[in-house]
C-alpha positions as CSV (number, residue, x, y, z in Angstrom):
1,M,174.2,39.3,181.9
2,H,176.4,41.5,179.7
3,A,174.9,43.2,176.6
4,T,176.3,42.2,173.3
5,P,178.2,44.8,171.3
6,A,175.4,44.9,168.7
7,A,172.9,45.9,171.3
8,T,175.0,48.7,172.7
9,T,175.8,50.2,169.2
10,P,173.3,52.9,168.2
11,A,171.2,51.8,165.3
12,P,171.5,54.0,162.1
13,P,168.5,56.1,161.3
14,W,165.8,54.4,159.3
15,E,166.3,56.6,156.3
16,D,170.0,55.6,156.2
17,L,169.0,52.0,156.2
18,L,166.6,52.5,153.3
19,T,169.3,54.3,151.3
20,T,171.8,51.5,151.9
21,A,169.3,48.9,150.9
22,L,168.5,50.7,147.7
23,L,172.2,51.4,146.7
24,G,173.7,48.2,148.1
25,T,176.2,47.7,150.9
26,D,179.1,47.9,148.5
27,R,178.3,51.4,147.4
28,R,176.8,52.6,150.8
29,P,178.5,50.6,153.6
30,L,177.1,50.6,157.1
31,P,179.2,51.8,160.1
32,V,181.7,49.2,161.3
33,D,179.8,46.3,163.0
34,P,181.5,45.3,166.3
35,A,180.0,41.8,166.0
36,G,182.0,41.3,162.8
37,R,179.0,40.2,160.7
38,E,178.9,40.5,156.9
39,A,177.5,43.8,155.7
40,P,174.2,42.3,154.2
41,V,173.5,40.4,157.4
42,A,174.2,43.4,159.6
43,L,171.9,45.5,157.4
44,L,169.0,43.1,157.8
45,D,169.6,42.8,161.6
46,A,169.7,46.6,161.9
47,A,166.5,46.9,159.8
48,A,164.7,44.4,162.0
49,V,165.7,46.2,165.2
50,A,164.7,49.6,163.7
51,A,161.4,48.2,162.5
52,V,160.5,46.9,166.0
53,R,161.6,50.2,167.5
54,R,159.4,52.2,165.1
55,R,156.3,50.1,165.7
56,A,156.8,50.1,169.5
57,G,157.2,53.9,169.5
58,L,154.0,54.7,167.7
59,R,151.5,56.7,169.8
60,P,147.7,56.3,169.3
61,G,146.3,59.1,167.2
62,R,143.7,61.5,168.5
63,V,140.1,60.6,167.7
64,A,139.0,62.9,164.9
65,A,135.6,64.4,164.7
66,R,133.2,62.7,162.4
67,P,132.8,64.4,159.0
68,E,129.6,66.2,158.3
69,P,127.1,64.0,156.4
70,A,127.3,64.0,152.6
71,P,124.9,66.4,151.0
72,A,121.6,65.0,149.8
73,D,121.2,64.3,146.1
74,T,117.7,65.4,145.0
75,R,117.9,64.1,141.5
76,P,115.6,61.2,140.4
77,A,116.8,57.7,141.5
78,L,118.3,55.5,138.9
79,P,115.9,52.7,137.8
80,P,116.8,49.2,139.3
81,A,117.7,47.6,136.0
82,A,120.0,50.5,135.1
83,T,121.6,50.3,138.5
84,H,122.4,46.6,137.9
85,R,123.8,47.5,134.5
86,L,126.0,50.2,135.9
87,T,127.4,47.7,138.5
88,L,128.3,45.3,135.7
89,L,130.0,48.1,133.6
90,L,132.0,49.3,136.6
91,A,133.1,45.8,137.5
92,D,134.4,45.0,134.0
93,R,138.1,45.6,133.4
94,P,139.9,46.1,130.0
95,G,141.1,42.9,128.4
96,G,144.7,41.8,127.9
97,G,145.1,43.4,124.5
98,G,145.4,40.2,122.3
99,G,144.5,40.3,118.7
100,R,141.5,38.0,119.1
101,R,138.8,39.2,121.5
102,G,136.3,36.5,121.0
103,S,132.6,37.3,120.9
104,T,132.3,39.0,124.3
105,P,131.5,42.7,124.2
106,D,134.0,45.1,125.8
107,L,131.9,46.6,128.5
108,T,134.5,49.3,129.4
109,E,133.8,50.9,126.1
110,L,130.1,51.1,126.8
111,L,130.6,53.0,130.1
112,P,131.0,56.5,128.4
113,Q,127.8,56.1,126.5
114,W,125.9,54.8,129.5
115,L,127.1,57.8,131.6
116,A,126.2,60.3,128.8
117,A,122.7,58.8,128.6
118,A,122.2,58.8,132.4
119,N,123.3,62.4,132.7
120,A,120.9,63.3,129.9
121,H,118.1,61.9,132.0
122,G,119.3,63.7,135.1
123,Y,119.6,60.7,137.3
124,A,121.4,60.6,140.6
125,A,124.1,58.0,141.1
126,P,123.3,55.2,143.7
127,P,125.4,55.9,146.7
128,Q,127.0,52.5,146.7
129,T,128.4,53.1,143.2
130,V,130.1,56.4,143.9
131,P,133.5,54.8,145.0
132,A,133.7,52.7,141.9
133,L,132.8,55.7,139.7
134,L,135.6,57.6,141.3
135,D,138.0,54.7,140.8
136,A,137.0,54.5,137.1
137,A,137.4,58.2,136.6
138,R,140.8,58.1,138.3
139,A,141.9,55.4,135.8
140,R,140.4,57.0,132.7
141,T,140.6,60.8,132.3
142,D,138.2,60.7,129.4
143,L,135.5,59.5,131.9
144,R,136.0,62.3,134.5
145,P,133.6,65.0,133.3
146,A,130.6,62.6,132.8
147,A,131.5,60.4,135.9
148,L,131.8,63.4,138.2
149,E,128.6,64.9,136.9
150,F,126.7,61.7,137.5
151,A,128.3,61.1,140.9
152,G,127.4,64.6,142.0
153,A,128.2,66.3,145.3
154,R,128.7,63.0,147.0
155,A,131.8,62.4,144.9
156,L,133.4,65.6,146.1
157,W,132.5,64.7,149.7
158,L,134.2,61.4,149.4
159,A,137.2,62.9,147.5
160,R,138.0,65.0,150.6
161,L,138.4,61.8,152.6
162,N,140.7,59.9,150.2
163,P,143.9,61.3,148.6
164,D,143.5,58.9,145.7
165,W,140.4,60.8,144.6
166,R,141.8,64.4,145.0
167,F,141.5,64.7,141.2
168,A,137.8,65.1,141.7
169,Q,138.3,68.3,143.6
170,R,140.6,69.7,141.0
171,S,138.2,68.8,138.2
172,A,135.3,70.3,140.1
173,S,137.1,73.6,140.4
174,G,136.6,74.0,136.7
175,G,132.8,73.6,137.0
176,T,130.4,76.5,136.9
177,S,127.9,75.5,139.5
178,A,129.5,77.5,142.3
179,L,130.7,80.5,140.2
180,P,129.2,83.9,140.9
181,G,127.0,85.5,138.3
182,A,128.0,88.5,136.2
183,E,125.6,90.6,138.3
184,D,127.6,90.0,141.5
185,G,130.5,92.2,140.5
186,E,132.3,92.1,143.9
187,A,132.3,88.2,144.0
188,V,133.5,88.1,140.4
189,R,136.4,90.5,141.2
190,K,137.3,88.6,144.3
191,L,137.4,85.2,142.6
192,W,139.3,86.6,139.6
193,Q,141.9,88.2,141.9
194,E,142.2,85.4,144.5
195,G,141.1,82.2,142.9
196,L,143.1,79.3,141.7
197,F,144.1,79.2,138.1
198,A,141.4,76.6,137.2
199,E,138.8,78.6,139.0
200,R,139.8,81.8,137.1
201,V,139.6,79.9,133.8
202,A,136.2,78.5,134.7
203,L,135.0,82.0,135.7
204,L,136.2,83.6,132.5
205,T,134.7,80.8,130.4
206,A,131.3,81.1,132.2
207,L,131.3,84.9,131.9
208,R,132.2,84.6,128.2
209,A,129.2,82.3,127.6
210,R,126.8,84.8,129.2
211,T,128.2,88.3,128.8
212,P,131.2,88.3,126.5
213,R,132.0,92.0,127.1
214,S,132.3,91.4,130.9
215,A,134.7,88.6,130.4
216,R,136.9,90.6,128.0
217,E,136.9,93.6,130.4
218,L,137.8,91.4,133.3
219,L,140.7,89.9,131.4
220,A,141.9,93.3,130.1
221,G,142.0,94.7,133.7
222,T,144.8,92.3,134.8
223,W,146.4,91.4,131.4
224,P,149.8,93.1,132.0
225,Q,150.3,91.3,135.3
226,E,149.4,87.8,134.1
227,R,152.1,85.2,133.3
228,A,152.7,84.4,129.6
229,E,151.3,80.9,129.9
230,D,148.2,82.1,131.7
231,R,147.7,84.9,129.1
232,L,147.7,82.2,126.4
233,M,145.0,80.1,128.2
234,F,142.9,83.1,129.0
235,L,143.1,84.4,125.4
236,D,142.0,81.0,124.1
237,S,138.8,81.4,126.1
238,L,137.8,84.3,123.8
239,R,137.1,81.8,120.9
240,A,133.6,81.3,122.3
241,G,131.4,84.2,121.1
242,L,134.2,85.9,119.2
243,S,133.0,89.1,117.5
244,A,134.2,92.4,116.1
245,D,133.9,93.8,119.6
246,D,137.0,91.8,120.6
247,E,139.2,93.3,117.8
248,P,140.7,96.2,119.8
249,F,141.8,93.9,122.6
250,L,143.2,91.3,120.2
251,E,145.0,94.0,118.2
252,Q,146.7,95.1,121.4
253,A,147.7,91.4,122.1
254,L,149.5,91.4,118.7
255,G,152.2,93.4,120.5
256,D,152.5,90.9,123.4
257,R,156.0,89.9,124.5
258,S,155.1,86.1,124.1
259,R,155.3,84.7,120.6
260,N,152.6,82.1,121.4
261,V,150.2,84.8,122.6
262,R,150.8,86.9,119.5
263,A,150.2,83.9,117.3
264,T,146.9,83.1,119.0
265,A,145.7,86.7,118.8
266,A,146.5,86.7,115.1
267,E,144.7,83.4,114.6
268,L,141.6,84.8,116.3
269,L,141.6,88.0,114.3
270,S,142.0,86.1,111.1
271,T,138.7,84.3,111.8
272,L,137.0,87.7,111.8
273,P,136.7,88.5,108.1
274,G,136.1,92.2,108.7
275,S,139.1,92.7,111.0
276,A,141.9,95.0,110.1
277,L,144.3,92.1,110.3
278,A,142.3,90.0,107.9
279,A,142.4,92.9,105.4
280,R,146.2,93.2,105.8
281,M,146.7,89.5,105.3
282,A,144.3,89.5,102.3
283,K,146.3,92.3,100.7
284,R,149.6,90.5,101.2
285,A,148.2,87.2,100.0
286,A,146.6,88.8,96.9
287,T,150.0,90.1,95.8
288,C,151.3,86.5,95.8
289,V,148.5,84.8,93.9
290,A,147.0,85.9,90.6
291,L,145.7,84.6,87.3
292,D,148.2,83.7,84.6
293,H,147.1,85.4,81.3
294,T,150.1,84.3,79.2
295,G,148.8,80.8,78.3
296,S,145.9,79.7,76.2
297,A,144.1,78.3,79.3
298,A,143.5,80.0,82.6
299,A,145.9,79.1,85.4
300,I,147.0,80.4,88.7
301,V,150.5,81.9,89.1
302,V,152.2,82.2,92.5
303,E,155.0,84.5,93.5
304,A,155.9,83.7,97.1
305,P,157.1,86.5,99.5
306,V,160.9,87.2,99.3
307,A,161.1,88.4,102.9
308,C,159.2,88.3,106.2
309,D,159.2,91.9,107.6
310,A,158.5,93.1,111.1
311,D,154.8,94.0,110.2
312,M,154.2,90.4,109.0
313,E,155.7,89.0,112.2
314,R,153.5,91.2,114.3
315,D,150.5,89.9,112.4
316,G,151.3,86.4,113.4
317,V,153.6,85.2,110.6
318,T,156.4,83.0,112.0
319,A,159.6,83.9,110.2
320,R,161.6,80.8,110.8
321,P,160.3,77.7,109.0
322,P,160.3,74.1,110.4
323,T,163.2,71.8,109.3
324,G,162.8,70.8,105.7
325,R,160.5,73.7,104.7
326,G,161.7,76.5,102.5
327,E,161.2,80.0,103.8
328,R,159.2,81.4,100.9
329,S,156.7,78.5,100.8
330,W,156.4,78.7,104.6
331,W,155.6,82.4,104.5
332,L,153.2,82.0,101.6
333,G,151.2,79.3,103.4
334,Q,150.7,81.5,106.4
335,L,149.5,84.5,104.4
336,V,147.0,82.5,102.4
337,E,145.8,80.6,105.5
338,A,145.1,83.9,107.3
339,A,143.5,85.7,104.4
340,P,139.6,85.6,104.2
341,L,138.5,83.1,101.6
342,R,136.2,85.7,100.1
343,T,139.4,87.3,98.8
344,W,139.8,84.8,96.0
345,P,136.6,84.8,93.9
346,D,137.2,88.6,93.1
347,R,141.0,88.1,92.8
348,L,140.6,85.1,90.4
349,G,138.1,86.3,87.8
350,G,134.8,85.9,89.7
351,R,135.1,82.1,89.9
352,T,133.4,79.9,92.5
353,P,135.5,77.9,95.0
354,E,134.9,74.8,92.9
355,Q,136.2,76.5,89.8
356,I,139.2,78.0,91.6
357,V,140.4,74.7,93.0
358,A,140.1,73.1,89.6
359,L,142.5,75.6,88.0
360,P,146.0,74.4,87.4
361,V,148.8,76.2,89.4
362,T,152.1,76.9,87.7
363,D,155.6,76.0,88.8
364,G,154.7,73.3,91.3
365,W,152.9,75.6,93.8
366,Q,149.6,73.7,93.7
367,A,150.1,71.5,96.8
368,E,151.3,74.4,98.9
369,L,148.4,76.7,97.8
370,H,145.7,74.2,98.2
371,A,147.0,73.0,101.6
372,A,146.8,76.6,102.8
373,W,143.3,77.0,101.5
374,C,142.4,73.8,103.4
375,R,143.7,75.3,106.6
376,A,141.8,78.5,105.9
377,A,138.5,76.7,105.3
378,V,138.9,74.8,108.6
379,R,139.8,78.0,110.5
380,Q,137.0,80.0,109.0
381,R,134.5,77.1,109.1
382,D,133.6,77.7,105.4
383,A,131.5,74.8,104.3
384,R,131.6,75.8,100.6
385,W,135.3,75.9,100.4
386,A,135.6,72.7,102.4
387,R,133.2,71.0,100.0
388,A,135.3,72.2,97.0
389,L,138.6,71.1,98.5
390,L,137.3,67.7,99.5
391,G,136.0,67.0,96.0
392,S,134.0,63.9,95.2
393,P,134.4,61.0,97.7
394,S,134.4,58.5,94.9
395,A,137.2,60.3,93.0
396,P,140.1,57.9,92.0
397,E,142.6,59.9,94.0
398,A,140.4,59.2,97.1
399,G,140.3,62.9,98.0
400,G,140.0,66.4,96.8
401,P,142.7,68.5,95.2
402,G,143.6,70.2,98.5
403,A,143.2,67.2,100.8
404,V,146.8,66.1,101.0
405,S,146.4,63.8,103.9
406,L,143.7,61.9,105.8
407,A,144.1,64.5,108.7
408,D,143.3,67.3,106.2
409,R,140.2,65.5,105.0
410,A,139.0,64.9,108.5
411,K,139.4,68.6,109.4
412,L,137.6,69.7,106.3
413,L,134.8,67.4,107.0
414,A,134.3,69.1,110.4
415,A,133.3,72.2,108.5
416,L,130.3,70.4,107.0
417,D,127.0,69.7,108.8
418,A,126.6,66.3,110.4
419,D,124.4,64.7,107.6
420,E,126.6,65.9,104.8
421,R,129.7,64.8,106.7
422,A,128.2,61.3,107.1
423,A,127.1,61.1,103.5
424,W,130.6,62.1,102.2
425,V,132.3,59.4,104.4
426,A,129.8,56.8,103.3
427,G,130.6,57.6,99.7
428,F,134.3,57.4,100.4
429,I,133.9,54.0,102.1
430,S,131.8,52.7,99.2
431,G,134.4,53.7,96.7
432,H,137.6,53.0,98.6
433,G,136.9,50.6,101.4
434,L,137.8,50.9,105.1
435,S,141.6,50.9,104.9
436,E,141.8,54.7,105.1
437,A,138.5,55.5,106.7
438,F,139.3,55.3,110.4
439,Q,140.2,59.0,110.9
440,L,137.2,60.1,108.7
441,L,134.8,58.0,110.8
442,G,136.1,59.6,113.9
443,V,134.6,63.1,113.0
444,C,131.1,61.7,112.2
445,A,128.2,62.5,114.7
446,L,126.8,59.7,116.8
447,P,125.0,57.5,116.2
448,W,126.1,57.0,112.6
449,T,123.4,57.8,110.1
450,A,121.7,54.8,108.3
451,P,123.6,55.3,105.0
452,L,127.0,55.5,106.8
453,G,126.1,52.5,109.0
454,R,125.2,50.5,105.9
455,A,128.4,51.5,104.1
456,V,130.5,50.4,107.1
457,V,128.8,47.0,107.5
458,D,128.9,46.4,103.7
459,A,132.6,47.2,103.7
460,L,133.3,44.9,106.6
461,D,131.3,42.1,104.8
462,I,133.4,42.6,101.7
463,A,136.6,42.4,103.8
464,R,135.3,39.1,105.2
465,E,134.6,37.7,101.8
466,A,138.1,38.7,100.7
467,G,139.4,36.1,103.2
468,G,141.8,38.1,105.4
469,Y,141.8,38.3,109.1
470,P,139.6,40.8,110.9
471,W,142.4,42.2,113.0
472,S,143.4,44.7,110.3
473,F,140.0,46.3,110.8
474,S,139.9,46.1,114.6
475,G,139.9,49.9,114.9
476,V,136.9,50.3,112.6
477,M,135.1,47.4,114.3
478,G,135.6,49.0,117.7
479,L,134.2,52.3,116.3
480,A,131.2,50.4,114.9
481,E,130.5,48.8,118.3
482,R,130.2,52.3,119.8
483,C,128.8,54.3,116.9
484,L,126.5,52.1,114.8
485,D,122.8,52.7,115.4
486,P,121.4,49.6,117.2
487,A,118.7,49.5,114.5
488,E,121.4,48.0,112.3
489,T,121.5,44.8,114.4
490,A,119.0,43.0,112.2
491,R,121.4,43.4,109.2
492,L,124.1,41.7,111.1
493,D,122.1,38.5,111.9
494,S,123.2,36.8,108.7
495,L,126.8,37.7,109.0
496,P,128.1,35.7,112.1
497,A,127.7,32.4,110.2
498,V,131.1,30.9,109.3
499,P,131.5,30.9,105.5
500,D,133.1,28.1,103.6
501,E,136.9,28.7,103.3
502,R,138.4,29.0,99.9
503,E,141.9,28.0,99.0
504,D,143.0,31.6,98.7
505,T,141.7,32.7,102.1
506,S,143.7,32.8,105.3
507,P,143.3,29.7,107.5
508,G,140.6,30.1,110.1
509,A,139.7,33.6,109.1
510,G,136.1,32.8,108.7
511,G,135.8,31.8,112.3
512,Y,137.5,34.9,113.5
513,W,135.1,37.1,111.4
514,A,132.1,35.2,112.8
515,E,133.2,36.0,116.3
516,A,133.8,39.6,115.4
517,F,130.4,40.1,113.9
518,Q,128.7,38.2,116.8
519,R,130.5,40.5,119.2
520,L,129.3,43.6,117.2
521,A,125.7,42.4,117.2
522,T,125.8,41.5,120.9
523,T,127.2,44.9,121.7
524,L,124.5,46.7,119.7
525,R,121.8,44.7,121.6
526,L,123.4,45.7,124.8
527,R,123.4,49.4,123.8
528,A,119.7,49.1,123.0
529,A,119.0,47.4,126.3
530,M,120.9,50.2,128.1
531,V,118.6,52.8,126.5
532,R,115.5,50.9,127.5
533,E,116.8,50.4,131.1
534,L,117.4,54.1,131.5
535,S,113.9,55.0,130.4
536,P,111.8,56.3,133.3
537,D,109.2,53.7,132.2
538,G,111.7,50.9,132.6
539,P,112.7,48.2,130.1
């Protein structure tokens, strides 16, 4: 029996067949087919022959040695009820994203809180849940720190066996459990010189938390040899425990060849009110802002810089403004932002921050000046200036004189303590509703205080009575499910009832609101049950 021409023709390499299949036989033709078949048919036949050849040519792999057993986890075992709850949370998947969610709680949003509570108790993850924990952490980067802490060493053991979980090994390299102590100088130097970047960052951060001087000296020893992007990350680690002892090193960094490194060094120095840079910036800013004595009433007069010289640039002032910004206003904002806020009471007649921000500013400079003071208050964590710039939460303009945006208000609120922050946001919601409150709620501590929780629930109830659909408040409702104190559940019991619809309300809105409030109440009860289940005494 004679072989057919197709059988005697060498088959193209598998990679060539794949390329032809991806590009098409018109763009990447096969070699001439002696059998005269059409190109697509010849491609499929050649692929079939090559596939059989590849499978028939595989050799059995060597039997690998069994891996060493996973390390034991000596932490307390998770209570049975909490184990069952964790299984339910890990099995749940995000919904399809429609506008109407019904009354069923979103379990995926409860998982971060559950993990935080379990870690606070110091429980060990049940072994059978570790793969699902790794899958959840792979899908959601926000879960990784808490999930890996809870899963423990077994997660790293499994990650070495599955490439899909290699992120766990990378994340663990930033931990501090295996890092040498500051007293082990040889191990510290070895890891700093030979470690991966993440390990070096972790080492520097850990040393900074324990012995700031050691961390700074370690960084200074290799500073000239580090890459610009690495110098920037290392420099940022000095924020923790920043003190006057860091000033000489940061002053040296002002001459760095990287603009971003210089800017970060200048920012750090400006947060040290007694630094030489802060004094230089205060002197420059004071020449631009003064009291106007020509009118009958006190006012602030502004004379913005006319140039940005080399000394200003070395101190962190960026010469070129963004598109749409004038040069002089850009330079002024940077000078005022970097100047210590204690500069202004003496410069402006001994007035308090509240009195200063209440003064009129001539020639249209008020927005620029107050915005710069906002940034300074955030950078210097000055609660009194933040309070003055925020103003009254019930003010008609819905913000203080310097709060030019919701983002500014949220940043200023972060300079206040948790209770005052919550009280201000509660007052804002009571006076202005929820339409602009989402960003402000995001900076409040968890769980929300009772006054803030009442303000949110009351505002949602008012929105329901207005007759609109609840989807406009879905963001706030989602925050409430995660942040309301479960003690507020009792106040929600009367809200799920469907109200009588008026002629001026949206059709069916009452039913949607009833579902939303029922979901909120159910979620709060679930959160309360989670806390009880994690208690060592059981539910």
